[in-house]
C-alpha positions, 0 to 999 in steps of 0.5 A, spaced: 057 420 207 060 420 214 058 412 216 062 411 210 068 415 211 067 412 218 066 404 215 074 406 211 077 409 218 075 403 221 078 398 215 083 401 215 086 401 223 083 394 222 089 393 216 093 397 220 092 392 225 093 385 222 099 388 219 103 390 226 100 383 228 103 379 222 109 382 223 110 380 230 108 372 228 113 373 224 118 375 227 117 371 233 117 365 228 123 367 225 126 367 232 124 358 233 118 360 238 115 355 235 110 354 240 110 349 245 112 343 243 110 336 247 118 334 246 121 340 247 129 338 251 128 343 258 124 349 260 125 355 256 124 362 256 118 364 250 122 368 244 115 371 245 114 374 251 109 379 255 112 384 254 112 383 246 105 382 246 104 388 251 107 392 245 104 390 239 096 392 244 100 399 246 101 400 238 094 397 237 091 402 241 094 407 238 088 407 233 082 402 235 079 401 243 082 397 248 076 392 246 076 392 239 086 391 240 084 385 246 078 381 241 083 381 236 089 380 238 086 374 243 081 371 238 089 371 234 091 367 241 098 372 240 100 370 248 106 369 250 107 363 253 111 359 257 113 351 257 115 347 262 116 339 261 119 333 265 121 327 262 119 319 263 116 316 270 113 309 271 109 306 275 108 298 275 103 294 279 099 298 283 101 306 285 100 311 284 106 316 283 108 324 282 110 324 274 111 332 275 111 339 279 111 345 275 112 350 280 109 356 276 110 362 282 114 365 278 111 367 274 105 373 272 098 368 274 094 375 274 095 374 266 094 366 266 089 366 259 090 358 257 092 353 261 095 348 258 096 340 260 100 335 256 102 329 258 105 323 252 105 315 255 101 309 256 099 302 259 102 296 257 101 289 259 108 286 263 106 279 260 103 277 255 101 281 248 098 287 246 095 284 240 088 286 240 086 282 235 088 276 240 086 279 247 081 284 245 078 282 253 084 284 255 087 290 251 080 293 254 081 292 260 087 298 261 088 300 267 092 306 267 091 313 267 092 320 269 091 326 274 092 333 274 092 337 281 093 343 283 097 340 290 100 334 292 093 332 298 089 332 292 094 326 290 089 322 296 081 325 294 077 320 290 073 325 287 080 328 284 078 327 276 082 323 271 084 328 267 085 321 262 086 314 261 089 310 256 085 306 252 087 302 249 093 297 251 100 300 246 106 300 246 106 306 241 105 313 245 099 316 246 098 323 246 091 327 251 092 333 252 086 338 255 086 346 256 083 352 262 081 358 260 080 365 266 075 364 267 075 356 270 075 353 276 081 350 274 086 357 273 083 360 279 086 355 284 091 355 280 093 363 281 093 361 289 096 354 289 101 357 284 103 348 284 101 344 279 101 335 280 099 330 275 100 323 277 100 318 274 097 311 276 095 303 275 091 299 279 093 292 277 098 288 277 099 287 270 099 294 267 105 299 266 104 306 266 109 309 263 109 317 262 114 318 256 114 327 257 110 331 260 109 339 259 105 344 262 103 350 258 102 357 262 099 363 255 100 371 259 096 376 256 096 383 258 091 385 262 
């Protein structure tokens, strides 16, 4: 009988937890916090702040242990998302260009749970057609790509891995996205440097790397 009572108590507590979380998410949605849109017009503060997440966390801690509360909120991705965006950039010819620098110094980086970078752009042939049906060889050799660094000096480091490559010649933007979790080397480095630098590259005079928009989203959680 005691086991059944414990199980019933857990079910009730979980129901309470999901009710609180559902109400918090609905409030954030009504306030206009629809996530980290790549095409946001300008940097903005999220409707769901770190203080909001901490408040929900405290409410749940009244009935549930800390480990379970964290598991519920992290699994539901109830985070405070800070998004910073950058505008259009163009790189033509044999060049590399800093297309976006995100200064994260004012954020509580010790609370990072996830770091995301998104780039909307494309590689465009300066002369001729971008129709792969007409020129399959040329369009298979798109020479535009992006790298993500944590300092200005890293751009000159040939070991910096490619973040993404424009895989086809097109005037239609492609969206490249990547995320890093709290325990990744990338997040640990960003916590020290407090900076993310996105570089756009072109390795041929025939190509232009067109960057429509760049977005860096830092997801925060009160650990």
